[in-house]
C-alpha positions as CSV (number, residue, x, y, z in Angstrom):
1,M,-126.3,115.8,-65.8
2,T,-129.7,117.0,-64.8
3,E,-129.8,120.8,-64.4
4,G,-130.8,122.1,-60.9
5,P,-130.2,124.8,-58.3
6,R,-126.6,126.0,-57.9
7,G,-124.5,124.1,-55.4
8,L,-126.4,120.8,-56.0
9,N,-125.6,117.8,-58.2
10,V,-129.2,116.8,-58.7
11,D,-128.4,113.4,-60.1
12,A,-126.0,112.3,-57.4
13,V,-128.0,113.8,-54.6
14,S,-131.2,112.2,-55.9
15,E,-129.5,108.8,-56.0
16,W,-128.2,109.3,-52.4
17,L,-131.6,110.5,-51.1
18,A,-133.4,107.5,-52.6
19,S,-131.1,105.1,-50.7
20,A,-130.6,107.0,-47.5
21,V,-134.0,108.5,-46.6
22,A,-136.7,105.8,-46.5
23,Q,-139.7,108.1,-46.8
24,L,-138.6,109.7,-50.0
25,D,-139.3,108.4,-53.5
26,P,-137.7,109.8,-56.6
27,P,-137.9,111.8,-58.7
28,F,-137.3,114.9,-56.6
29,E,-137.8,118.6,-57.1
30,F,-135.2,121.0,-55.6
31,D,-135.6,124.7,-54.9
32,L,-132.8,126.8,-53.4
33,I,-134.0,128.9,-50.5
34,A,-131.7,131.9,-50.4
35,A,-130.9,133.0,-46.8
36,G,-128.0,135.5,-46.6
37,G,-124.5,134.1,-46.4
38,S,-125.4,131.1,-44.3
39,N,-125.6,127.5,-45.3
40,L,-127.4,126.9,-48.6
41,T,-130.9,125.5,-47.9
42,Y,-133.0,123.5,-50.4
43,D,-136.6,122.7,-50.3
44,V,-136.8,119.1,-51.6
45,R,-140.1,117.6,-52.7
46,S,-140.5,113.9,-53.2
47,A,-142.7,112.1,-55.8
48,N,-144.7,110.6,-53.0
49,G,-145.6,114.1,-51.6
50,N,-143.1,114.1,-48.7
51,R,-141.0,117.2,-48.2
52,V,-137.6,117.7,-46.6
53,A,-135.0,120.4,-46.2
54,L,-131.4,119.8,-47.3
55,R,-128.5,122.0,-46.1
56,R,-124.9,122.3,-47.2
57,P,-122.2,125.0,-46.8
58,P,-121.9,127.8,-49.3
59,E,-119.9,127.0,-52.4
60,G,-116.2,127.8,-52.0
61,S,-116.7,128.8,-48.3
62,T,-113.6,130.4,-46.9
63,L,-114.7,130.3,-43.3
64,A,-115.1,126.6,-42.9
65,T,-116.1,126.4,-39.2
66,A,-118.8,129.0,-39.7
67,H,-120.8,126.5,-41.8
68,D,-120.7,123.3,-39.7
69,T,-123.5,121.0,-40.8
70,D,-122.2,118.2,-38.6
71,R,-122.7,120.5,-35.6
72,E,-126.2,121.4,-36.7
73,Y,-127.0,117.7,-37.1
74,R,-125.7,116.8,-33.6
75,V,-127.4,119.7,-31.8
76,M,-130.8,119.4,-33.5
77,S,-130.8,115.6,-33.0
78,A,-130.1,116.0,-29.3
79,L,-132.7,118.7,-28.8
80,H,-135.4,116.9,-30.8
81,A,-134.8,113.6,-28.9
82,A,-135.0,115.4,-25.5
83,Q,-138.0,117.6,-26.7
84,A,-136.1,120.5,-25.1
85,V,-136.4,123.0,-27.9
86,P,-138.7,122.9,-31.0
87,V,-136.3,121.9,-33.9
88,P,-136.8,119.9,-37.1
89,Q,-136.1,116.1,-36.9
90,C,-132.9,115.3,-38.6
91,L,-133.2,112.4,-41.0
92,A,-129.8,111.7,-42.6
93,R,-126.3,113.1,-43.0
94,C,-123.9,112.7,-46.0
95,D,-120.2,113.1,-45.3
96,D,-119.1,112.1,-48.8
97,V,-118.1,115.4,-50.4
98,A,-118.0,113.7,-53.8
99,V,-121.8,113.6,-53.9
100,T,-122.3,117.4,-54.3
101,G,-119.0,119.1,-53.4
102,A,-119.7,119.3,-49.6
103,A,-121.1,117.4,-46.7
104,F,-124.9,118.0,-46.2
105,I,-127.7,117.1,-43.9
106,V,-131.4,116.3,-44.4
107,M,-134.2,117.2,-42.0
108,D,-138.0,117.5,-41.9
109,F,-139.4,120.5,-43.6
110,V,-141.3,122.6,-40.9
111,D,-143.9,124.7,-42.6
112,G,-145.1,128.0,-41.1
113,Q,-144.3,131.7,-41.2
114,I,-140.8,133.2,-41.2
115,L,-140.5,136.9,-40.6
116,R,-137.6,138.1,-42.7
117,T,-138.6,141.7,-43.5
118,S,-140.9,144.4,-42.2
119,G,-143.2,143.5,-45.1
120,D,-143.6,140.0,-43.7
121,A,-144.7,141.6,-40.4
122,V,-146.8,144.5,-41.6
123,A,-150.1,142.6,-41.3
124,L,-149.5,141.5,-37.6
125,T,-151.6,143.1,-34.9
126,S,-149.9,144.4,-31.8
127,A,-151.2,141.3,-29.9
128,Q,-149.8,138.9,-32.6
129,A,-146.4,140.7,-32.6
130,A,-146.3,140.6,-28.8
131,A,-147.1,136.8,-28.9
132,A,-144.3,136.3,-31.4
133,T,-141.9,138.4,-29.3
134,A,-142.7,136.4,-26.2
135,A,-142.3,133.1,-28.1
136,L,-139.0,134.2,-29.5
137,I,-137.7,135.1,-26.0
138,N,-139.0,132.0,-24.3
139,A,-137.5,129.6,-26.9
140,Q,-134.1,131.3,-26.4
141,V,-134.5,131.1,-22.6
142,S,-135.2,127.3,-23.1
143,F,-131.9,126.6,-24.8
144,H,-130.0,129.1,-22.6
145,T,-131.1,127.2,-19.5
146,V,-131.2,123.7,-20.9
147,D,-129.5,120.9,-18.8
148,L,-126.6,120.2,-21.1
149,Q,-125.8,116.9,-19.5
150,A,-129.4,115.7,-19.7
151,V,-129.6,116.4,-23.5
152,G,-126.2,114.9,-24.2
153,L,-124.5,118.1,-25.3
154,A,-122.3,118.7,-22.2
155,N,-119.1,117.6,-24.0
156,M,-119.8,119.7,-27.2
157,G,-117.2,122.2,-26.1
158,R,-115.8,124.3,-23.3
159,H,-118.3,125.8,-20.9
160,D,-116.2,128.8,-19.8
161,G,-114.4,131.6,-21.6
162,Y,-117.1,132.1,-24.3
163,V,-116.3,135.6,-25.3
164,A,-112.5,135.0,-25.3
165,R,-113.1,132.0,-27.5
166,Q,-115.3,134.0,-29.8
167,L,-112.8,136.8,-30.0
168,K,-110.0,134.4,-31.0
169,R,-112.2,132.5,-33.5
170,W,-113.5,135.5,-35.4
171,V,-110.2,137.4,-35.6
172,T,-108.6,134.1,-36.9
173,Q,-111.4,133.6,-39.4
174,V,-110.9,137.1,-40.9
175,E,-107.1,136.8,-40.8
176,R,-107.3,133.6,-42.8
177,A,-109.6,135.2,-45.4
178,D,-106.9,137.9,-45.8
179,T,-108.9,140.3,-47.9
180,R,-107.4,143.7,-47.0
181,P,-105.8,145.7,-44.2
182,L,-108.3,146.1,-41.3
183,P,-106.6,148.1,-38.5
184,L,-109.8,148.3,-36.3
185,L,-110.1,144.5,-36.4
186,H,-107.0,144.1,-34.2
187,E,-107.3,147.3,-32.2
188,L,-110.8,146.4,-31.1
189,H,-109.9,142.8,-30.5
190,G,-107.2,143.9,-28.1
191,A,-109.5,146.4,-26.3
192,L,-112.3,143.9,-26.0
193,S,-110.0,141.1,-24.8
194,A,-108.8,143.4,-22.0
195,Q,-112.3,144.2,-20.7
196,I,-114.1,140.8,-20.8
197,P,-116.5,140.8,-17.8
198,P,-117.0,137.8,-15.5
199,E,-119.6,135.3,-16.7
200,R,-122.8,135.9,-14.6
201,A,-124.9,132.9,-15.7
202,A,-124.5,129.2,-15.9
203,P,-123.3,128.0,-19.3
204,G,-126.0,127.0,-21.8
205,L,-126.4,126.6,-25.6
206,A,-125.3,129.7,-27.5
207,H,-127.1,129.5,-30.8
208,G,-124.9,132.2,-32.4
209,D,-127.4,133.6,-34.9
210,Y,-130.8,133.6,-33.2
211,R,-133.5,135.9,-34.6
212,F,-136.9,135.9,-36.3
213,D,-135.3,135.1,-39.6
214,N,-134.1,131.7,-38.1
215,V,-137.3,130.5,-36.5
216,V,-140.6,129.2,-38.0
217,L,-143.8,130.5,-36.4
218,D,-147.0,128.5,-36.3
219,D,-150.6,129.9,-36.8
220,N,-150.7,131.0,-33.1
221,F,-147.3,132.9,-33.4
222,D,-145.6,130.4,-31.3
223,I,-142.3,128.8,-32.3
224,A,-142.7,125.8,-34.5
225,A,-139.0,125.3,-35.0
226,V,-135.7,127.0,-34.3
227,L,-133.4,126.7,-37.3
228,D,-129.7,127.3,-38.3
229,W,-127.7,125.8,-35.5
230,E,-124.4,125.8,-37.5
231,L,-122.7,128.3,-35.2
232,C,-124.0,126.8,-31.9
233,T,-121.6,126.1,-29.1
234,T,-121.7,126.0,-25.3
235,G,-121.1,129.1,-23.3
236,D,-122.3,132.4,-21.8
237,P,-126.1,132.8,-22.5
238,I,-125.9,136.5,-21.7
239,A,-123.4,137.1,-24.5
240,D,-125.6,135.1,-26.9
241,F,-128.7,137.1,-26.0
242,A,-126.9,140.4,-26.4
243,W,-125.8,139.2,-29.9
244,S,-129.3,138.2,-30.9
245,V,-131.0,141.3,-29.7
246,Q,-128.9,143.4,-32.0
247,Y,-130.9,141.9,-34.8
248,W,-133.9,143.7,-33.3
249,G,-133.9,146.7,-35.5
250,D,-135.6,149.8,-34.0
251,P,-136.9,152.4,-36.4
252,D,-134.6,155.1,-35.0
253,D,-131.4,153.0,-35.3
254,H,-128.8,154.5,-37.6
255,M,-127.8,151.1,-39.0
256,W,-129.4,147.6,-38.9
257,W,-127.8,144.2,-39.1
258,L,-130.5,143.1,-41.6
259,P,-131.5,145.2,-44.6
260,D,-135.1,145.4,-43.6
261,P,-135.7,143.8,-40.2
262,P,-139.2,142.6,-39.4
263,T,-139.2,144.5,-36.1
264,L,-139.3,147.8,-37.9
265,S,-143.1,147.1,-38.1
266,L,-144.8,149.5,-35.5
267,S,-146.7,146.5,-34.1
268,F,-143.5,145.2,-32.4
269,P,-142.2,146.4,-29.1
270,R,-138.8,148.1,-29.1
271,R,-135.4,146.5,-28.3
272,A,-135.4,147.8,-24.7
273,E,-138.6,145.9,-24.0
274,V,-137.1,142.7,-25.3
275,I,-134.1,143.2,-23.0
276,R,-136.5,143.8,-20.1
277,Q,-138.5,140.7,-20.8
278,Y,-135.4,138.4,-21.2
279,Q,-134.0,139.7,-17.9
280,Q,-137.3,139.3,-16.1
281,T,-137.7,135.7,-17.4
282,T,-134.2,134.6,-16.6
283,G,-133.3,136.7,-13.6
284,F,-129.8,137.1,-15.2
285,D,-127.6,140.1,-14.3
286,L,-127.4,142.2,-17.5
287,S,-125.2,144.9,-16.0
288,D,-122.4,144.1,-18.5
289,Y,-124.7,144.5,-21.5
290,P,-122.8,147.5,-22.9
291,F,-119.7,145.4,-23.3
292,Y,-121.6,142.6,-25.0
293,E,-123.2,145.1,-27.3
294,A,-119.8,146.4,-28.4
295,F,-118.5,142.9,-28.8
296,S,-121.5,141.9,-30.9
297,W,-120.9,144.7,-33.3
298,W,-117.2,143.8,-33.7
299,K,-118.2,140.2,-34.3
300,Q,-120.9,141.1,-36.8
301,A,-118.3,143.2,-38.7
302,C,-116.0,140.1,-38.8
303,I,-118.9,138.1,-40.3
304,V,-119.7,140.7,-42.9
305,E,-116.0,140.8,-43.8
306,G,-116.2,137.0,-44.2
307,A,-119.1,137.5,-46.6
308,Y,-117.0,140.0,-48.5
309,A,-114.2,137.5,-48.8
310,R,-116.5,134.9,-50.2
311,R,-117.9,137.4,-52.7
312,L,-114.3,138.3,-53.8
313,R,-113.6,134.6,-54.4
314,G,-116.8,134.2,-56.5
315,S,-118.8,132.4,-53.9
316,A,-122.0,134.3,-53.1
317,G,-123.7,131.5,-51.2
318,G,-127.2,132.8,-50.7
319,M,-126.1,136.5,-50.9
320,E,-127.0,137.3,-54.5
321,S,-129.3,140.1,-53.2
322,S,-126.9,141.7,-50.7
323,G,-125.7,144.3,-53.1
324,P,-122.4,145.1,-54.9
325,T,-119.3,143.6,-53.5
326,A,-117.8,147.0,-52.6
327,E,-120.9,147.8,-50.6
328,I,-120.3,144.7,-48.4
329,A,-116.8,146.0,-47.6
330,K,-118.2,149.5,-46.7
331,R,-120.8,147.8,-44.5
332,A,-118.1,145.9,-42.6
333,D,-116.1,149.1,-42.2
334,A,-119.2,150.9,-40.8
335,M,-119.7,148.2,-38.3
336,F,-116.1,148.2,-37.2
337,E,-116.5,152.0,-36.7
338,H,-119.7,151.6,-34.7
339,A,-118.0,148.9,-32.6
340,H,-115.2,151.4,-32.0
341,T,-117.6,154.0,-30.8
342,L,-119.2,151.5,-28.4
343,V,-115.9,150.3,-27.1
344,S,-114.7,153.8,-26.5
345,A,-117.8,154.4,-24.3
346,L,-116.8,151.6,-22.0
347,D,-113.6,153.4,-20.8
C-alpha cells in the first residue's frame, strides 16, 4: 500500500478518483489540511495540474451527525447551481466506506486567503479588515435570507424550533459520547429549554460554524467561497448569527473560542460593531441576543466535549495541535461555567 496522509487509503482513493472525476489524471499528490476537529480536508493535486479538495469525517468519529459530508454535498451543490452564495463546485461523492473507511466528497479547490490566526491578519490595513468584515457579514446575510424553495433546500429539515432542536441534538451527542459526569450539561440544558425566545426572523440556512476560518477571501478581501457546510440546517438565522459572532474574539475577552482568532488584530472592528452591521443590513430584531449568546456558549462546550471524546478514543481528527487531552476537558468545563454565568444573567 502506498503511504500517504492519515485517514486516506491512497491507492484505493486514487483508483476511485481516476474513474469518478473526469478532469483528474493519476498519479495524485495528497496533503492533509489540518482544521481543528472538523472533517478531514485533503489538498489533491493531479498529474495534469488540476487541483481538488477531498473531505471525509475524522477517523473514529463518535459524533456521526456532526460530520455529515452528504449534507455538505447537497447544500453546496444547490447553492452553486443557484449562484446564491459563493461555494466550491462539488464534483463527486463516494458512499462506499470500503474505499477509505468513510464516505467522502470531492470539490473544486478554491485558492485564496484564509484568516485562521491573528498572524494571518497582522498585515491587513484597517480598510482591508473592514472590507473583509463587510464581506463576511454580507455572505452570511445572503444564506440567512436565501429563498429556500428557489434553491431546492426547503425540504432539508424543519423550519421552526431551531434552538430546541439544537438543544436536543447536542445534549444527545454528548450523552452518547459518555465521557464523564457533566452536571452543568443538563442543568443548563433545562434552563435554556425553558427560556427559548420566539423566532423573530423567517427561517433560512443556518451554517452552524460560520467564521473567517471557514471562508476563502480573494485579492479584494471579498468572499471567494464559503466552506464547511457539514453542520448546516434550516432554521433561525438570528441564532446562527449569534453563534458565529462568538468566534469574533475581542482583545479584552477572558476566553476565545479559537486559540488565536484573526480578529485580535487591531485593524479589525470589535464584535459590537459586527452585531450592529448585521442588524442594520438585515433589519432583524436582536433583542434576544443575550439568550442566544448563552446558548452558543453551552453548545460550544458540548462541541469541545465531543472533541475530548474523540481524543480519548484515539481519534484526533485534525486536532493534533489543540493541546493535551486533559486541557481539552478543562476548556469544555470553562465554557460550561461561562455559559452558566450568562444563563444566570437572563433571570
